N, C-alpha and C positions, 0 to 999 in steps of 0.2 A: 504494500500500500504506499502511496506516495502523494504528497500534496503538490509536487512540482511535475508539470507536463506541458507539452506544447499546447498552445491555446486551441480550444475546440476539441481536445482529446478527453474522453471520459476517463477520469482517474478519481481515485477515492482518497480521503484523508481521515485519519483517526482523531477523534475528539474526546476530551475528558471534561467532566463536570462533577460537582457535588450535589447530592440529593437536596431537594427543596427544604427539607426539614433540618439541614445541617446549619449550625450557627458557629461562626468563628469569632473568638474573643481574643484580642492581642493585648498583653500587658506591657507596661513601660519598660520592664526589665528584659524584653526580648522573648518572654515566654508566650506560649500560644495555648488556648484551650479550644478544642473542637467538641460542641455539643451535638450529639447525633441521636438517631433513633436507638442505637445500641447502648448509649451511655456517653460519658464524658472522657475525652482523651486529652492528656497534658503533654506539651512539647516544650521543654525548657530551652532557652538560648537558641531560638531559631533565627536564621538569617532573615534580613528584611525582605529579600527576593521571595523567600518561601511564604512569608506572611502576605505579601502582595499577591502572589500567585494563587493562594488558597482563596483570598477575597475575590479574585476574578473567577475562580471555578465555581463559586457559589452563585454567580450571575447566570451561568449557563455554559453550554459546550464550547470548548476552545482547544486548540491544538497546543501541545506542550512546546512546540517550536515557537509559537507566537508568545507564550509566556516567557520563554527565555529571552526574547528581545527586550522585554521591559525589566528583566532581572539582571543577574550578573552573567552576561553572555560569555561563554567560553569558560566559565568557572565550574570545573568538574565537581568541586566540593558542594557547591550550591545545588547542581543538578542531582547529585547523590542524595542530599538532604531532603529534597522535595520528593524524590522517589520513595525514600524510606517512610515519609509522612503519609503518602498516598497508599503505600502498602499496609500500614497500620489502620488507615481509615478505609480499607477496601470494601467494608460493608456499606459505605456511603458514597462510593465512587461510581458514577455512571459512565459507561463506555459507549461511545457513539461512533457511527460511520457516516460520512457525508461525501457527496461529490465536491470537487473543487470549484464549484460555481457559487459558493457563499449562500445557498438557499436553505441551509439547515440540514439536520440529520436525515438520512435514509431510514435509519433504525437505531435504537438505543437499547443497551442491556442494563437493566435496573436491578441492583442486588436485592435478594430477599434472604440472605444469610449474613452473619456477622463477619465472617472471614472468608469470602469467596475468592476463588482464583480464576481469573479470566484466561483461558488457555489460548495464548497467542501462538502463531506459527503457520507457515504455508501448508496446505494439504498435499499429500503425496499425489503425484500425477495419476490420473486414471482411476482413482479410488471411488467406490460408490458412496453416496451419502443419502440420507433420508431423515425425515422427522422422527423422533422417538415416538413409539406407540403410546407413550404417556403424555405427549405434547397436544395441547388443545389451542385453538385459535378463537378468540372472542373479541367483541368490540369493547373498547375502553377509552372514553374521553376523546373520541375522534381518531383513535389509532386502532389498529388490530394488534392485539396482545397475544404473543406466544408464550405459553406457560407449561412447564413440565415439573412434577413434584420432585424429580431427582436432580433438577438444575438449581444452581445457586443464583441464577438470574432469571428474570422474565424479560422478554424482548418486545419492545414497542415498535411496530412496523408503521412508519409514517408515510412513506412514499409508495405509490402504486408498483414501482419496480421491485421494491423490497417484498411487497405483498405477493406479487407474481412469483418471485423466486421461492419464497417460503412455501407457498401453496402448491408449487410444482414438486416439492420434496415429499409428497404423500406416499410415493413409492420409490424404491431405490433408483437412483440415476447418477450420472457423472456430471461435473462441470461442463464438459464438452457437449453433452446431450442437452443440458439446460440452456446453453448458449443457442443452440440450434432451435429449441422449442420457444424460447422467450424472445429472441432476436435482440437481446441486450449485449452490450460490449463484454468480451471475455473477462477483462479486469474487474468489471463491476460485479459480474456473476460470481466469479472466483472469490472476491473479497467478501461479499455478502454471505456466501455459503460458509466461508472460513469463519466469519463473524458468528454465524448461528451455531456452528460446531463449537466454537470457543466459549460461547454462553451456555452450552449444554442442552439446548433444545433440539438440536439435530445430531445425528450419530454419523460417525466415520466408519465405513465398513473395513473389514480386514482385507488382506491380499487376495482372498478367495471370494470376496463379495458378501461374506456373512456379517451379521451384526450380533455382538455378544449379548445385547439386551434381550434378544428374541429367545435365546437358549438358557438364559440365567433363571434358575428356579427361584431365586430371591424376588424377582420381579413378576414371574409368571403367576405367582399366587395372588397377585394384587389386580383388582380392577382399577382402571385409571382414576375414577372419581373417588374411590375409597382412599387410594394413596394420596391424592391431592388434598383431600379433606384432613388426612392425618398430618400431612406436611404443613398445612396452613393453620391448623387449629391448636397444635401443641404450643405455639407462642403466637402473640399478637404480631402479625407480619404486615408488610405493606399491602394495601388493598383492603385492610380491615382495621380501621382506625382505632388505636388504644385510648384515644381521648373521648370519654363518654359523651361530653358536651357536643361533639361533632355529629352525634347520631340521635340527638334528643329533639324530635321535631315539635314537641308541644308539652302539654301538662303530663305529670307523671301518671302512668297507667295505674288503675286502682289495685290495691292489695288483693282483693277478691273479685272474681268476675261477677258482674251484676246478675241477679237472679233472672232467669228466663221466664217468659210467660208460660203458664201451664199449671196443672194440678201439683200442689207441693205436699210432700209427706214428711212430717217430722220423725226423726229416728230416735230410738231408745239410747239413753246415755248410761253406760255402766257405772257402777260405784267402784272408784279406783281403789278404795281401801280393800274391798272384797277381792278385786283382781290381784292386788299385791299379796294378799294372804294366800291365795290359791294357785297363783301362776308358778310354773316351773322356773328355775333359775336360768339366766342367760347362758351360762355354761352348758346346762342340760339341753337347751334349745340348739345351740351351736354344735354340740357333739352328737346330736341325733341325726341319723342319716336322712337325707332329703328323699321324699318319694312323691311321685306325680299323683294328681288327683285321679280317682277311679272312674268318675262320672257314672255312678251306678243308679241314678234316678232318684236319690233321696233329696228332699226339698230343704233348702235353707229356711230359717225363720227370719222374719223381719228384724227381730231382736238381735240375732246373730249378725246380720249384715250391718245393723246400726253399731253394734259393739266393735266389729271389725274396722269400720271406717273411723270410728271415734279413736280407737287405739293408734291407728296408722296415720291419719291425715287430717284430723281436725285442727282448727286454729285455736291455740291456747291463749294467745294475747296478741295485741297490735300496738306498735310504737315506732319511734324514729330509730333509724340506724344509718350507718355509712361505711363504705369501704375506704381504706387508706388511699388518700389521694383522689378519691372519687366524690360524687355529689351525695349529699344526704338524701335519704328516701324513707318512705313509710315501709315498715317491715312487719312480719308476723313471726310468731313462734309456733312450730308444729313438731310432731314426733320425729319426722325424718330430716336429714341434713339438706341444707340449701345455702349456697354461697351467698353472703350478704343478707341472708334471710329473705330472699326475693320471692321464692315460691311461686313460680310462673306455671307450675303444672296444674292441670285441671283433670278431675276424674269423672268419667261417665260410666254408668253401671247398666249393662245390658242384662236385665232380669229375666230368667228362664223359669226356674223352679224356686219359688220363695213364698212361703205361707204369709198371707196378709198383705201381699204386695203384687199388684197386677203385672203381667208381662208387659215389657216395654223398655225403652231406652231412657234413662234418667241422668240428669246432671246432679253431681253432689256439690252442695254448698258447704265448705268446711267451716265457715263462720257460724252459721245457724244450725249446722248439722241436720240438714234436710235433704231430701231428694225431690227434684222437679221433673216431671214427665216432659220430655222434649220431642219424642217420636214414638207413636203407638202403632205404627205400620208393622204389622206381624211379619210380612214378607221380608222387610228390611232387617228386622230383629233376627229372624231365622237365618238370613244370609251371613250376618256377623257371627252368629253362634256355629254355623257350619264351618266357617273359616277357622274358628278357634278349635273345633272338634278335629278337623283335619291336621291343624298345626300341632296339636297335642298328641296326635297319633291314636285317637280314640275312635270309637264307633257310636258314641252317644254324645249329645250336647251337654255342656257344663251347666251347673245350676246358675252361675252368674259369670259374665265376662266384664272385666274392668278395662276400659280403654283410656290411655293416658294421653293428654294433649298439652301443648305448650303455648301459652300466650307470648309470642315472641316480643312484642313491644315492651311487655313488662320487664324482661330480663335485658333486652338490647338497650333500654334506656339508661341502664347503669354500666353494663359490660361491653357494649359495642360489638365489635367483631368477634369477641370470644363467647358470644351469647349462645350459639347453637351447641358448641362443643360442651359448654357447661351444662346446658339442658340435658344432654345425654348422660352426663355424670349424675345429675339429679334423677333421671329415670332409674338408674341402677340403685341409687340410694333408696328410693321409694319401693322398688321391687323387693329389696332386701327386708325392709320393715314389713311389707305385705307378708312375705314369707314367714318372718318371726311371729308376727301378730297371729296369723292363721294357726301356726303350729301350737302356739300357747292356748288357743281356743279349741284344739282338736279338730281344726280344719286343715285344708291344704291349698296353698296359693302357688301358682306356677306360671312363670313367664312364657309366653308363646310368641313365635316369630311375628313380626309386624305385617300388615296387609301389604300386598304387592301392587295394589291398584288404588283407586280412589273411593272404595266402598266405605271405609271408615269415616273419611272426611265428609262424604255425602250423607251417611246415616246420622252423624252427629250434627250436621247442618253447620259445619265450621266456616268461618270467613277466612279462607285460605288466601295468602299465606300468613295473615296476622295470628291465626291459630292453627297449629298443625298437629297431626297425630304422630305420636313418638313411641308408643309402646302399648302392649296388651298383657293382661294377666287373668288367668281363669281362677275361679274360686269354687271349691267344691269339698268333698269329704276325702280323707285318706283311704287307701285301700284296706 
């Protein structure tokens, strides 16, 4: 890649910049502090040229050659110092590729890891290249974004030529073949492909034309969406703001979902003193082997259902709370764990066999400890119960099916881009409490795989995606 070429010849130039969230603070003693997404970095006794260059890199893409002109030209010590600083700040350094026409980048590699390494270097002649099977292209703020969960960069494709080259890598090809297909200059095609490989979203084949990713058992077990969700949800990464205020569109969502219109049934409240006297110990519950419900046709009682929900999910109290560094919010206390006491989960009960309670789909109000009928369509109810029956490996419908949903605005208002991953953590916490509460009562609660279609969302009349189904649990008697 070069920035110098005869006028009119398509050549490329490499540009560098710092991410928009990077702040550079210079001290009078020559020290420098870089405040980045990943934390603060201190650089004592930096040369004036380094401080000036970093200030320029914050403003947007620029070639390092142009930076050297305004710094100490020819000073190898200064150049080495700047390189060391940029290496340490690699998680905030954006690499870009542009034509030598001054019109801006063709594409940019934006870091999504703290210490990424951009693999520079020419491609071996004649080698096959292709996009990783884990790479996806999506629209993002006027650009086409190429992302792969295994890459330390995501690549923003700004120019149609870059989009054409990237999309032509859906199957294995060579630079020479791409030049023939796209009609673009060989230098441009070669440099863009090299850039995509360096960023990790495209793969370089071996001498036999194979791609290691395709045969690797480590990646073969993963679906692309699952691995991307894992890669992006373990930490707050770019594209999912860690600043809660950036994703709070209005007033704080309520602690408890407003009661729906429909017949409401108050549930029995057990005497906690009696439960404490007769319940098995936690150790006994944990050390007893888990067994799946039998679904043998015995009906639950409304009192049992009320006690179960009271033990596992009722609201004990409501009051203010806040996360460290986050906004204050109204919170509640309930028997199961929830980050920040946000409790975004809702419980819907599909009643099949329950004395004193009509068949139907009910919403549980944990504050008032009531059930409200939201759907009395028997065909819809039976459809959900059949789904649970098959998922549980049974030949009979369960006495009750509990569907868990999440009010995403409730949790995203505080946690931003980490909301959904945290919700799945909460589902596991509630399922465990379901299991222990049922076992203490002589019942059996068992998680079943989630619905593969939209049956649950439709049956519960959810306003998707503000409220989404996230899990199911059957409640019945042990074998």
